[in-house]
DSSP file (Angstrom, degrees, kcal/mol; ACC not computed):
  #  RESIDUE AA STRUCTURE BP1 BP2  ACC     N-H-->O    O-->H-N    N-H-->O    O-->H-N    TCO  KAPPA ALPHA  PHI   PSI    X-CA   Y-CA   Z-CA
    1    1 A M              0   0    0      0, 0.0   144,-0.1     0, 0.0     8,-0.0   0.000 360.0 360.0 360.0 130.4  -13.4    7.2   -2.5
    2    2 A T        -     0   0    0      6,-0.1     3,-0.1     4,-0.0     6,-0.1  -0.948 360.0-131.9-111.0 117.4  -13.4    8.8    0.9
    3    3 A P    >   -     0   0    0      0, 0.0     3,-1.8     0, 0.0   134,-0.1  -0.220  38.0 -83.5 -62.2 155.5  -13.1    6.3    3.8
    4    4 A K  T 3  S+     0   0    0      1,-0.3     3,-0.1   133,-0.0     0, 0.0  -0.348 116.8  19.9 -58.5 136.5  -15.4    6.6    6.7
    5    5 A G  T 3  S+     0   0    0      1,-0.3     2,-0.3    -3,-0.1    -1,-0.3   0.430 103.8 105.5  84.7  -1.9  -14.2    9.2    9.2
    6    6 A K  S <  S-     0   0    0     -3,-1.8    -1,-0.3     1,-0.0     3,-0.1  -0.830  71.0-112.1-112.8 152.0  -11.9   11.0    6.7
    7    7 A K        -     0   0    0     -2,-0.3     2,-0.1     1,-0.1    -1,-0.0  -0.359  46.0 -85.2 -74.0 159.7  -12.3   14.3    5.0
    8    8 A E        -     0   0    0     -6,-0.1     2,-0.4    -2,-0.1    -1,-0.1  -0.391  46.7-150.1 -61.7 138.3  -12.8   14.5    1.3
    9    9 A F        -     0   0    0     -3,-0.1     2,-0.4    -2,-0.1    -1,-0.0  -0.957  18.3-179.2-120.5 133.7   -9.6   14.5   -0.6
   10   10 A K        -     0   0    0     -2,-0.4    36,-0.1   139,-0.0    -2,-0.0  -0.983  28.1-128.6-129.3 118.3   -8.8   16.1   -4.0
   11   11 A A        -     0   0    0     -2,-0.4     2,-0.2    35,-0.1   138,-0.1  -0.255  21.7-164.9 -67.8 149.5   -5.3   15.6   -5.4
   12   12 A S    >>  -     0   0    0    136,-0.1     4,-2.7     0, 0.0     3,-1.4  -0.666  44.2 -77.6-121.5-176.5   -3.1   18.5   -6.5
   13   13 A N  H 3> S+     0   0    0      1,-0.3     4,-2.1    -2,-0.2     5,-0.1   0.802 121.2  66.5 -55.7 -33.9    0.1   18.6   -8.6
   14   14 A A  H 34 S+     0   0    0      1,-0.2    -1,-0.3     2,-0.2    -3,-0.0   0.859 117.9  24.0 -58.4 -35.6    2.3   17.4   -5.8
   15   15 A S  H X4 S+     0   0    0     -3,-1.4     3,-0.8     2,-0.1    -2,-0.2   0.768 118.1  59.3-101.0 -29.6    0.7   14.0   -5.8
   16   16 A I  H 3< S+     0   0    0     -4,-2.7    33,-0.5     1,-0.2    -3,-0.2   0.891 110.0  43.8 -65.9 -38.4   -0.8   13.8   -9.3
   17   17 A N  T 3< S+     0   0    0     -4,-2.1    -1,-0.2    -5,-0.2    -2,-0.1   0.396  94.1 107.6 -89.2   2.5    2.7   14.2  -10.9
   18   18 A A  S <  S-     0   0    0     -3,-0.8     2,-0.5    -5,-0.1    -3,-0.1  -0.333  70.6-120.6 -78.2 162.7    4.4   11.8   -8.5
   19   19 A K        -     0   0    0     56,-0.1    58,-2.5    -2,-0.1    59,-1.4  -0.922  29.8-158.0-106.6 127.6    5.6    8.3   -9.4
   20   20 A Y  E     -ab  53  78A   0     32,-3.1    34,-2.9    -2,-0.5     2,-0.6  -0.838  10.8-150.1-111.6 140.5    4.1    5.5   -7.3
   21   21 A G  E     -ab  54  79A   0     57,-2.6    59,-3.4    -2,-0.4     2,-0.7  -0.949   9.3-161.9-105.6 120.8    5.3    2.0   -6.7
   22   22 A L  E     -ab  55  80A   0     32,-3.3    34,-2.3    -2,-0.6     2,-0.4  -0.901  11.2-172.9-103.3 108.3    2.5   -0.5   -6.1
   23   23 A L  E     +ab  56  81A   0     57,-2.5    59,-2.8    -2,-0.7     2,-0.3  -0.848   6.9 175.1-101.0 134.2    4.0   -3.6   -4.4
   24   24 A S  E     -ab  57  82A   0     32,-2.1    34,-3.0    -2,-0.4     2,-0.3  -0.942  22.5-125.8-136.5 161.3    1.8   -6.7   -3.9
   25   25 A T  E     -a   58   0A   0     57,-0.6    35,-0.2    -2,-0.3     7,-0.1  -0.733   8.5-140.0-107.4 154.0    2.3  -10.2   -2.6
   26   26 A Q  S >  S+     0   0    0     32,-1.6     3,-1.0    33,-0.8    34,-0.2   0.817  80.6  90.9 -77.4 -33.3    1.6  -13.6   -4.2
   27   27 A W  T 3  S+     0   0    0     32,-1.3    57,-0.3     1,-0.2    -2,-0.2  -0.401  99.6   7.1 -65.4 139.5    0.3  -15.0   -1.0
   28   28 A N  T >> S+     0   0    0      1,-0.1     4,-2.3    -2,-0.1     3,-2.0   0.873  76.1 168.2  57.2  43.0   -3.4  -14.6   -0.5
   29   29 A K  H <>  +     0   0    0     -3,-1.0     4,-2.3     1,-0.3     5,-0.4   0.764  65.1  73.0 -57.6 -27.8   -3.9  -13.2   -4.0
   30   30 A F  H 34 S+     0   0    0      1,-0.2    -1,-0.3     2,-0.2     4,-0.1   0.762 113.7  26.1 -61.5 -22.2   -7.7  -13.6   -3.7
   31   31 A V  H <> S+     0   0    0     -3,-2.0     4,-1.8     2,-0.1     3,-0.4   0.785 120.2  54.1-101.9 -46.0   -7.5  -10.6   -1.4
   32   32 A V  H  X S+     0   0    0     -4,-2.3     4,-2.8     1,-0.2     5,-0.2   0.884 103.8  55.6 -62.7 -41.3   -4.4   -8.8   -2.5
   33   33 A D  H  X S+     0   0    0     -4,-2.3     4,-2.3     1,-0.2    -1,-0.2   0.860 106.0  52.2 -61.8 -35.1   -5.5   -8.5   -6.1
   34   34 A V  H  > S+     0   0    0     -5,-0.4     4,-2.0    -3,-0.4    -1,-0.2   0.917 112.0  45.6 -66.1 -42.6   -8.7   -6.8   -5.1
   35   35 A M  H  X S+     0   0    0     -4,-1.8     4,-2.6     2,-0.2    -2,-0.2   0.896 111.8  52.5 -66.9 -39.2   -6.7   -4.3   -3.0
   36   36 A L  H  X S+     0   0    0     -4,-2.8     4,-2.5     2,-0.2     5,-0.2   0.928 109.7  48.0 -61.3 -46.9   -4.2   -3.8   -5.9
   37   37 A E  H  X S+     0   0    0     -4,-2.3     4,-2.2     1,-0.2    -1,-0.2   0.905 113.6  47.7 -60.2 -43.2   -6.9   -3.0   -8.4
   38   38 A S  H  X S+     0   0    0     -4,-2.0     4,-2.2     2,-0.2    -2,-0.2   0.870 110.4  51.7 -69.2 -36.4   -8.6   -0.6   -6.0
   39   39 A A  H  X S+     0   0    0     -4,-2.6     4,-2.3     2,-0.2    -2,-0.2   0.938 112.2  45.7 -64.0 -46.5   -5.3    1.2   -5.2
   40   40 A E  H  X S+     0   0    0     -4,-2.5     4,-2.5     1,-0.2     5,-0.2   0.911 112.4  51.2 -64.3 -41.1   -4.5    1.6   -8.9
   41   41 A K  H  X S+     0   0    0     -4,-2.2     4,-2.5    -5,-0.2    -1,-0.2   0.889 109.2  51.2 -63.1 -39.9   -8.1    2.8   -9.6
   42   42 A E  H  X S+     0   0    0     -4,-2.2     4,-1.2     2,-0.2    -2,-0.2   0.929 110.8  48.2 -63.9 -45.1   -7.9    5.4   -6.8
   43   43 A L  H ><>S+     0   0    0     -4,-2.3     5,-2.2     1,-0.2     3,-0.6   0.951 115.4  43.1 -60.2 -50.3   -4.6    6.8   -8.1
   44   44 A T  H ><5S+     0   0    0     -4,-2.5     3,-1.3     1,-0.2    -1,-0.2   0.862 109.3  57.4 -68.2 -34.3   -5.8    7.1  -11.7
   45   45 A S  H 3<5S+     0   0    0     -4,-2.5    -1,-0.2     1,-0.3    -2,-0.2   0.780 105.1  52.7 -65.6 -24.6   -9.2    8.5  -10.6
   46   46 A Q  T <<5S-     0   0    0     -4,-1.2    -1,-0.3    -3,-0.6    -2,-0.2   0.501 132.0 -92.2 -87.4  -5.5   -7.3   11.3   -8.8
   47   47 A G  T < 5S+     0   0    0     -3,-1.3     2,-0.3    -4,-0.3    -3,-0.2   0.438  74.6 145.4 112.6   0.2   -5.4   12.1  -12.0
   48   48 A V      < -     0   0    0     -5,-2.2    -1,-0.3    -6,-0.2   -31,-0.1  -0.568  50.7-122.6 -72.0 129.4   -2.2   10.0  -11.8
   49   49 A E    >   -     0   0    0    -33,-0.5     3,-2.5    -2,-0.3    -1,-0.1  -0.482  15.0-124.5 -71.5 139.7   -1.1    8.9  -15.2
   50   50 A P  G >  S+     0   0    0      0, 0.0     3,-1.6     0, 0.0    -1,-0.1   0.806 110.5  62.9 -55.0 -30.4   -0.8    5.1  -15.6
   51   51 A N  G 3  S+     0   0    0      1,-0.3    -2,-0.1     3,-0.0    -3,-0.0   0.562  95.8  61.3 -74.4  -4.9    2.8    5.4  -16.7
   52   52 A N  G <  S+     0   0    0     -3,-2.5   -32,-3.1   -33,-0.1     2,-0.5   0.162  90.6  83.4 -99.9  15.2    3.6    6.9  -13.3
   53   53 A I  E <   -a   20   0A   0     -3,-1.6     2,-0.5   -34,-0.2   -32,-0.2  -0.975  60.4-169.0-122.2 118.0    2.5    3.7  -11.6
   54   54 A V  E     -a   21   0A   0    -34,-2.9   -32,-3.3    -2,-0.5     2,-0.5  -0.924   8.2-160.0-107.8 122.9    5.1    0.9  -11.4
   55   55 A K  E     +a   22   0A   0     -2,-0.5     2,-0.4   -34,-0.2   -32,-0.2  -0.889  13.9 171.9-108.9 133.4    3.7   -2.5  -10.2
   56   56 A I  E     -a   23   0A   0    -34,-2.3   -32,-2.1    -2,-0.5     2,-0.5  -0.999  18.2-151.5-136.7 138.5    5.8   -5.3   -8.8
   57   57 A E  E     -a   24   0A   0     -2,-0.4   -32,-0.2   -34,-0.2   -34,-0.1  -0.942  14.3-170.2-110.4 130.5    4.7   -8.6   -7.2
   58   58 A V  E     -a   25   0A   0    -34,-3.0   -32,-1.6    -2,-0.5   -31,-0.2  -0.749  34.9-106.8-113.3 163.6    6.9  -10.2   -4.6
   59   59 A P  S    S-     0   0    0      0, 0.0   -32,-1.3     0, 0.0   -33,-0.8   0.946  86.7 -22.3 -58.0 -52.2    6.5  -13.7   -3.1
   60   60 A G  S >  S-     0   0    0    -35,-0.2     3,-1.1   -34,-0.2     4,-0.4  -0.854  72.1 -81.7-150.3-177.0    5.3  -12.6    0.3
   61   61 A A  G >  S+     0   0    0      1,-0.3     3,-1.2    -2,-0.3    24,-0.1   0.812 118.0  64.4 -62.5 -32.9    5.0   -9.9    3.0
   62   62 A Y  G 3  S+     0   0    0      1,-0.3     4,-0.3     2,-0.1    -1,-0.3   0.792 102.2  50.8 -62.5 -27.5    8.4  -10.6    4.3
   63   63 A E  G <> S+     0   0    0     -3,-1.1     4,-1.7     1,-0.2    -1,-0.3   0.514  85.6  89.2 -89.0  -6.0    9.9   -9.5    1.0
   64   64 A L  H <> S+     0   0    0     -3,-1.2     4,-2.7    -4,-0.4     5,-0.2   0.899  80.4  56.4 -61.6 -43.7    8.1   -6.2    0.8
   65   65 A P  H  > S+     0   0    0      0, 0.0     4,-2.6     0, 0.0    -1,-0.2   0.927 108.8  45.2 -58.3 -46.4   10.7   -4.0    2.6
   66   66 A L  H  > S+     0   0    0     -4,-0.3     4,-2.3     1,-0.2    -2,-0.2   0.913 114.5  48.5 -64.9 -40.9   13.6   -4.9    0.3
   67   67 A A  H  X S+     0   0    0     -4,-1.7     4,-2.4     2,-0.2    -1,-0.2   0.900 111.4  51.1 -64.4 -39.4   11.4   -4.4   -2.8
   68   68 A A  H  X S+     0   0    0     -4,-2.7     4,-2.4     2,-0.2    -2,-0.2   0.925 109.1  51.0 -63.5 -43.5   10.2   -1.1   -1.4
   69   69 A K  H  X S+     0   0    0     -4,-2.6     4,-1.6    -5,-0.2    -2,-0.2   0.923 110.5  48.4 -59.1 -45.1   13.8    0.0   -0.8
   70   70 A R  H  X S+     0   0    0     -4,-2.3     4,-0.7     1,-0.2    -1,-0.2   0.907 110.0  52.1 -63.4 -42.2   14.8   -0.8   -4.3
   71   71 A M  H ><>S+     0   0    0     -4,-2.4     5,-1.4     1,-0.2     3,-1.3   0.934 109.2  49.5 -59.0 -45.2   11.8    1.1   -5.8
   72   72 A L  H ><5S+     0   0    0     -4,-2.4     3,-0.7     1,-0.3    -1,-0.2   0.807 106.1  56.3 -66.9 -28.3   12.7    4.2   -3.8
   73   73 A E  H 3<5S+     0   0    0     -4,-1.6    -1,-0.3     1,-0.2    -2,-0.2   0.649 104.1  58.4 -74.2 -13.5   16.3    4.0   -5.0
   74   74 A N  T <<5S-     0   0    0     -3,-1.3    -1,-0.2    -4,-0.7    -2,-0.1  -0.298 128.2 -83.9-116.0  46.8   14.9    4.1   -8.5
   75   75 A D  T < 5S+     0   0    0     -3,-0.7     2,-0.4     1,-0.2    -3,-0.2   0.649  77.8 144.5  68.7  20.5   13.0    7.3   -8.6
   76   76 A I      < -     0   0    0     -5,-1.4    -1,-0.2     1,-0.1   -56,-0.2  -0.775  36.0-158.4 -85.0 135.8    9.7    6.2   -7.1
   77   77 A D  S    S+     0   0    0    -58,-2.5     2,-0.3    -2,-0.4   -57,-0.2   0.799  72.6   8.8 -86.5 -31.5    8.2    9.0   -4.9
   78   78 A A  E     -b   20   0A   0    -59,-1.4   -57,-2.6    35,-0.1     2,-0.4  -0.989  64.9-146.7-151.2 141.7    5.9    6.8   -2.7
   79   79 A V  E     -bc  21 115A   0     35,-2.2    37,-3.2    -2,-0.3     2,-0.6  -0.917   2.5-161.1-111.5 135.5    5.5    3.1   -2.3
   80   80 A I  E     -bc  22 116A   0    -59,-3.4   -57,-2.5    -2,-0.4     2,-0.6  -0.954  13.5-160.4-114.4 109.5    2.2    1.4   -1.5
   81   81 A A  E     -bc  23 117A   0     35,-2.3    37,-2.5    -2,-0.6     2,-0.4  -0.817  10.3-173.3 -97.4 122.1    2.8   -2.0   -0.1
   82   82 A L  E     +bc  24 118A   0    -59,-2.8   -57,-0.6    -2,-0.6     2,-0.3  -0.941  20.6 122.3-120.7 134.4   -0.1   -4.4   -0.3
   83   83 A G  E     - c   0 119A   0     35,-1.6    37,-2.9    -2,-0.4     2,-0.3  -0.969  43.2-127.3-169.6 179.0   -0.5   -7.9    1.2
   84   84 A A  E     - c   0 120A   0    -57,-0.3     2,-0.6    -2,-0.3    37,-0.2  -0.933  12.7-171.5-146.4 119.3   -2.5  -10.1    3.5
   85   85 A V  E     - c   0 121A   0     35,-3.4    37,-1.8    -2,-0.3     2,-0.5  -0.955  13.2-165.6-112.6 113.8   -1.0  -12.2    6.4
   86   86 A I  E     - c   0 122A   0     -2,-0.6    37,-0.2    35,-0.2    39,-0.1  -0.877  25.6-110.3-106.9 128.8   -3.7  -14.4    7.8
   87   87 A K        +     0   0    0     35,-2.8     2,-0.1    -2,-0.5    38,-0.1  -0.238  39.3 177.8 -62.2 137.1   -3.1  -16.1   11.1
   88   88 A G        -     0   0    0      2,-0.4    -1,-0.1    36,-0.1     0, 0.0  -0.208  48.6 -76.1-115.1-151.1   -2.5  -19.8   11.1
   89   89 A E  S    S+     0   0    0     -2,-0.1    -2,-0.1     4,-0.0     0, 0.0   0.400 105.8  63.9 -97.4   2.2   -1.7  -22.3   13.9
   90   90 A T  S >  S-     0   0    0      1,-0.0     3,-0.9     0, 0.0    -2,-0.4  -0.773  91.9-106.3-122.1 167.0    2.0  -21.3   14.3
   91   91 A P  T >> S+     0   0    0      0, 0.0     4,-1.8     0, 0.0     3,-0.6   0.463  93.6 101.6 -71.4   0.7    3.9  -18.2   15.4
   92   92 A H  H 3> S+     0   0    0      1,-0.2     4,-2.7     2,-0.2     5,-0.3   0.882  74.9  60.1 -51.0 -42.9    4.9  -17.6   11.7
   93   93 A F  H <> S+     0   0    0     -3,-0.9     4,-2.7     1,-0.2     5,-0.3   0.915 105.0  47.4 -51.6 -49.9    2.1  -14.9   11.5
   94   94 A D  H <> S+     0   0    0     -3,-0.6     4,-2.1    -4,-0.2     5,-0.3   0.898 113.1  47.5 -63.7 -42.7    3.7  -12.8   14.3
   95   95 A F  H  X S+     0   0    0     -4,-1.8     4,-2.3     2,-0.2     5,-0.2   0.937 116.1  43.1 -65.7 -46.0    7.2  -13.0   12.8
   96   96 A V  H  X S+     0   0    0     -4,-2.7     4,-2.5     2,-0.2     5,-0.2   0.947 116.2  46.8 -66.4 -49.4    6.1  -12.1    9.3
   97   97 A S  H  X S+     0   0    0     -4,-2.7     4,-2.4    -5,-0.3     5,-0.2   0.932 116.7  43.2 -59.0 -48.7    3.7   -9.3   10.3
   98   98 A S  H  X S+     0   0    0     -4,-2.1     4,-2.7    -5,-0.3     5,-0.3   0.917 114.9  48.6 -67.5 -44.2    6.1   -7.7   12.7
   99   99 A S  H  X S+     0   0    0     -4,-2.3     4,-2.3    -5,-0.3    -1,-0.2   0.897 113.3  48.7 -63.2 -40.2    9.1   -8.0   10.4
  100  100 A C  H  X S+     0   0    0     -4,-2.5     4,-2.6    -5,-0.2     5,-0.2   0.949 113.9  44.3 -64.2 -50.7    7.1   -6.5    7.5
  101  101 A A  H  X S+     0   0    0     -4,-2.4     4,-2.0    -5,-0.2    -2,-0.2   0.935 117.6  44.3 -63.2 -47.1    5.7   -3.6    9.4
  102  102 A N  H  X S+     0   0    0     -4,-2.7     4,-2.4    -5,-0.2    -1,-0.2   0.905 114.1  50.9 -65.2 -40.2    9.1   -2.7   11.0
  103  103 A G  H  X S+     0   0    0     -4,-2.3     4,-2.4    -5,-0.3    -2,-0.2   0.915 110.3  47.5 -64.5 -43.9   10.9   -3.2    7.7
  104  104 A L  H  X S+     0   0    0     -4,-2.6     4,-2.2     2,-0.2    -1,-0.2   0.888 111.9  51.0 -65.6 -37.8    8.6   -0.9    5.8
  105  105 A T  H  X S+     0   0    0     -4,-2.0     4,-2.5    -5,-0.2     5,-0.2   0.937 110.7  48.7 -62.8 -46.4    8.8    1.8    8.5
  106  106 A R  H  X S+     0   0    0     -4,-2.4     4,-2.8     1,-0.2     5,-0.2   0.909 110.1  51.2 -61.6 -42.9   12.6    1.6    8.4
  107  107 A V  H  X S+     0   0    0     -4,-2.4     4,-2.4     1,-0.2     6,-0.2   0.927 111.0  49.0 -60.3 -45.1   12.7    1.9    4.6
  108  108 A S  H  X>S+     0   0    0     -4,-2.2     4,-1.4     1,-0.2     5,-1.4   0.934 114.5  43.5 -61.9 -46.9   10.5    4.9    4.7
  109  109 A L  H  <5S+     0   0    0     -4,-2.5    -1,-0.2     2,-0.2    -2,-0.2   0.890 114.8  49.1 -68.0 -39.3   12.5    6.7    7.4
  110  110 A D  H  <5S+     0   0    0     -4,-2.8    -1,-0.2    -5,-0.2    -2,-0.2   0.882 119.1  38.5 -66.7 -37.9   15.9    5.8    5.8
  111  111 A A  H  <5S-     0   0    0     -4,-2.4    -1,-0.2    -5,-0.2    -2,-0.2   0.634 100.4-134.2 -86.5 -14.8   14.7    7.0    2.3
  112  112 A N  T  <5S+     0   0    0     -4,-1.4    -3,-0.2     1,-0.3    -4,-0.1   0.857  70.3 111.2  58.7  38.5   12.8   10.0    3.7
  113  113 A K  S   <S-     0   0    0     -5,-1.4    -1,-0.3    -6,-0.2    -2,-0.2  -0.954  77.3 -88.1-136.1 153.7    9.9    9.0    1.4
  114  114 A P        +     0   0    0      0, 0.0   -35,-2.2     0, 0.0     2,-0.4  -0.422  36.2 178.4 -66.9 132.3    6.5    7.6    2.0
  115  115 A V  E     -c   79   0A   0    -37,-0.2     2,-0.4    -2,-0.2   -35,-0.2  -0.950  19.5-151.5-129.3 110.7    6.0    3.8    2.3
  116  116 A L  E     -c   80   0A   0    -37,-3.2   -35,-2.3    -2,-0.4     2,-1.1  -0.687   8.7-134.6 -92.5 135.4    2.4    3.0    3.1
  117  117 A F  E     +c   81   0A   0     -2,-0.4   -35,-0.1   -37,-0.1   -37,-0.1  -0.750  36.9 157.6 -92.5  97.8    1.5   -0.1    5.0
  118  118 A G  E     +c   82   0A   0    -37,-2.5   -35,-1.6    -2,-1.1     2,-0.7  -0.240  29.6 127.8-111.5  43.0   -1.4   -1.8    3.2
  119  119 A V  E     -c   83   0A   0    -37,-0.3     2,-0.3   -35,-0.1   -35,-0.3  -0.883  52.9-141.4-104.5 115.2   -0.8   -5.2    4.6
  120  120 A L  E     -c   84   0A   0    -37,-2.9   -35,-3.4    -2,-0.7     2,-0.5  -0.549  13.0-168.0 -73.2 136.9   -3.8   -6.8    6.2
  121  121 A T  E     +c   85   0A   0     -2,-0.3     2,-0.3   -37,-0.2   -35,-0.2  -0.901  25.1 162.8-125.3 100.2   -3.0   -8.8    9.3
  122  122 A T  E     -c   86   0A   0    -37,-1.8   -35,-2.8    -2,-0.5     3,-0.1  -0.779  48.6-134.8-124.0 161.0   -6.1  -10.8   10.2
  123  123 A E  S    S+     0   0    0     -2,-0.3     2,-0.3   -37,-0.2    -1,-0.1   0.800  91.0  21.2 -77.8 -33.0   -7.2  -13.7   12.2
  124  124 A T  S  > S-     0   0    0      1,-0.1     4,-1.6   -38,-0.1     5,-0.1  -0.896  73.7-116.2-137.5 161.8   -9.4  -15.2    9.4
  125  125 A E  H  > S+     0   0    0     -2,-0.3     4,-2.8     1,-0.2     5,-0.2   0.890 115.1  59.7 -62.0 -38.9   -9.8  -15.2    5.6
  126  126 A E  H  > S+     0   0    0      1,-0.2     4,-2.3     2,-0.2    -1,-0.2   0.900 103.6  49.8 -59.1 -41.9  -13.3  -13.7    6.2
  127  127 A Q  H  > S+     0   0    0      2,-0.2     4,-2.0     1,-0.2    -1,-0.2   0.904 111.3  49.2 -63.3 -39.7  -11.8  -10.7    7.9
  128  128 A A  H  X S+     0   0    0     -4,-1.6     4,-1.2     2,-0.2    -2,-0.2   0.926 110.8  49.9 -65.9 -43.4   -9.3  -10.2    5.1
  129  129 A I  H  X S+     0   0    0     -4,-2.8     4,-0.8     1,-0.2     3,-0.4   0.911 110.2  50.9 -60.6 -42.6  -12.1  -10.5    2.5
  130  130 A Q  H >< S+     0   0    0     -4,-2.3     3,-0.6     1,-0.2    -1,-0.2   0.894 109.7  49.3 -63.0 -40.7  -14.2   -7.9    4.4
  131  131 A R  H 3< S+     0   0    0     -4,-2.0     8,-1.8     1,-0.2    -1,-0.2   0.690 113.3  47.7 -74.9 -17.4  -11.3   -5.4    4.6
  132  132 A A  H 3< S+     0   0    0     -4,-1.2    -1,-0.2    -3,-0.4    -2,-0.2   0.513  82.0 117.8 -95.6  -7.7  -10.6   -5.8    0.9
  133  133 A D    X<  -     0   0    0     -4,-0.8     3,-1.6    -3,-0.6     4,-0.3  -0.460  59.1-148.2 -66.5 117.5  -14.2   -5.4   -0.2
  134  134 A P  G >  S+     0   0    0      0, 0.0     3,-0.6     0, 0.0     4,-0.3   0.769  98.6  55.8 -58.2 -25.8  -14.6   -2.3   -2.4
  135  135 A K  G 3  S+     0   0    0      1,-0.2    -2,-0.1     2,-0.1    -3,-0.0   0.694 108.4  47.9 -79.4 -18.1  -18.1   -1.7   -1.0
  136  136 A E  G <  S-     0   0    0     -3,-1.6    -1,-0.2    -6,-0.2    -3,-0.1   0.269 134.5 -75.6-105.9   9.3  -16.9   -1.7    2.6
  137  137 A G    <   -     0   0    0     -3,-0.6    -2,-0.1    -4,-0.3    -4,-0.1   0.901  53.7-130.9  93.8  62.8  -13.9    0.7    2.1
  138  138 A N     >  -     0   0    0     -4,-0.3     4,-2.0    -6,-0.2    -6,-0.2  -0.135   4.7-140.1 -49.2 129.3  -11.2   -1.3    0.4
  139  139 A K  H  > S+     0   0    0     -8,-1.8     4,-2.4     1,-0.2     5,-0.2   0.794  99.2  62.6 -66.9 -28.1   -7.9   -0.9    2.2
  140  140 A G  H  > S+     0   0    0      2,-0.2     4,-2.0     1,-0.2    -1,-0.2   0.952 107.7  41.8 -60.1 -49.2   -6.0   -0.7   -1.1
  141  141 A A  H  > S+     0   0    0      1,-0.2     4,-2.4     2,-0.2    -2,-0.2   0.893 113.8  53.5 -64.7 -40.5   -7.9    2.5   -2.1
  142  142 A E  H  X S+     0   0    0     -4,-2.0     4,-2.2     1,-0.2    -1,-0.2   0.911 110.6  45.7 -62.2 -41.7   -7.5    3.9    1.4
  143  143 A V  H  X S+     0   0    0     -4,-2.4     4,-2.1     2,-0.2    -1,-0.2   0.880 110.9  53.4 -72.2 -36.3   -3.8    3.4    1.4
  144  144 A A  H  X S+     0   0    0     -4,-2.0     4,-1.9    -5,-0.2    -2,-0.2   0.926 110.3  47.4 -61.8 -44.4   -3.4    4.9   -2.1
  145  145 A Q  H  X S+     0   0    0     -4,-2.4     4,-2.6     1,-0.2    -2,-0.2   0.912 110.1  52.8 -61.9 -43.1   -5.2    8.0   -1.0
  146  146 A S  H  X S+     0   0    0     -4,-2.2     4,-2.6     1,-0.2    -1,-0.2   0.863 106.1  54.0 -62.3 -35.8   -3.1    8.2    2.1
  147  147 A A  H  X S+     0   0    0     -4,-2.1     4,-2.3     2,-0.2    -1,-0.2   0.927 110.4  46.8 -63.6 -44.0    0.1    8.0    0.0
  148  148 A M  H  X S+     0   0    0     -4,-1.9     4,-1.9     2,-0.2    -2,-0.2   0.922 113.1  48.6 -64.4 -44.2   -1.2   11.0   -2.1
  149  149 A E  H  X S+     0   0    0     -4,-2.6     4,-2.6     1,-0.2    -2,-0.2   0.918 111.2  49.9 -61.3 -44.6   -2.1   13.0    0.9
  150  150 A L  H  X S+     0   0    0     -4,-2.6     4,-2.9     1,-0.2     5,-0.2   0.904 107.6  53.4 -65.6 -40.3    1.2   12.4    2.6
  151  151 A L  H  X S+     0   0    0     -4,-2.3     4,-1.9     1,-0.2    -1,-0.2   0.906 111.3  47.4 -59.5 -39.9    3.1   13.4   -0.5
  152  152 A E  H  X S+     0   0    0     -4,-1.9     4,-1.2     2,-0.2    -2,-0.2   0.915 112.4  48.4 -68.0 -42.7    1.2   16.7   -0.6
  153  153 A Q  H  < S+     0   0    0     -4,-2.6     3,-0.4     1,-0.2     4,-0.4   0.919 112.5  48.4 -63.5 -42.5    1.8   17.3    3.1
  154  154 A L  H >< S+     0   0    0     -4,-2.9     3,-1.2     1,-0.2    -1,-0.2   0.871 106.8  56.9 -65.4 -36.4    5.5   16.6    2.8
  155  155 A A  H 3< S+     0   0    0     -4,-1.9    -1,-0.2     1,-0.3    -2,-0.2   0.790 104.7  53.5 -64.6 -26.4    5.8   18.9   -0.2
  156  156 A S  T 3<        0   0    0     -4,-1.2    -1,-0.3    -3,-0.4    -2,-0.2   0.522 360.0 360.0 -88.3  -4.7    4.4   21.8    1.9
  157  157 A L    <         0   0    0     -3,-1.2    -1,-0.2    -4,-0.4    -2,-0.1   0.482 360.0 360.0 -85.2 360.0    6.9   21.4    4.7
């Protein structure tokens, strides 16, 4: 799948032979599971063997950075973090979204390995559903493709 506005991508050995960590959250599973399925499908359709994909589910988005760190310490080449934080009536949304994004960035830079941010941060459930819709350019598949592209770019440096 090639997202709108992106060039066609065809994986090569640098990304096909890599080991991927697929992290997903328990919160908002109705959206996250669709993204998880699409991410895994994108990886395997590009030639990644299923045994090179490790899946872990964590309670929520706040827990993603620590799980990503542990995966990278255990021979995972790239982590794809998937979740959905939907705004409610309290500032909790802001704290969780910001902490998750900053934490995943820090883990990536500290480990010098890709950690892709596939966490939807939306105002409504409808927006989350739309962004996870495989017919509309599912964010799970987009982030999986980005992980593969980044691994290839880093291998060429």
